[in-house]
Phi, psi and omega in degrees: 000136176229139176239109187250110179264145181210172175103349178296171177168194177257130179218149174285149175310136186090352179270187187231154166215155175236121179263151180232151174219111185264126181259140175214154176082007174220163174281083194313315185295350181267357190236136165289135182244148183216163172241136173239168171217154176225123174267163180306127179069020175233163180285155174299142181226148180293137171249307186200159176206154177223144181289171186296328178275347186081009184279341177226147185231156174224148180218148173283149183309320186293347185238355184299135184083350180241326179253153182223125177257143175206173186213153175235098178296337178287334183254359183058042186221138173243150191240155166224103174276119185244116182241162183043054187292144181239162181300326183288358174276347185300137178163182176263130183255131186237135173261155184212156180235144177210162185288331179190163179299132182094357182260159172302151179273122183276328182228142182229147175272183185270353177092151174221138189276129172241127181233126181244122176271133177268000000 
């Protein structure tokens, strides 16, 4: 199984980025997909998740109204559209897969760095 995250970079506060995570080696439509992030010297935290069908989404309070998670099951890819970025959004962003909401995440990607300058 591979989860290949991309799209990170350096952006000014208030700007936007779109992250992508391409999955291979698993039955993508059977998995809830999520994004997590880890800032320097902080624990990894949940950002957003989308159910296998794309019908439900979940967000951390800190990103509600600014980030949008979506998926394209035909392309085995999950996205994270990040708008109105803040310095505190800086970190390494990881995509992950699990069987359902509330279950342990089985698979993790390698991460993509997002840096927001203030």
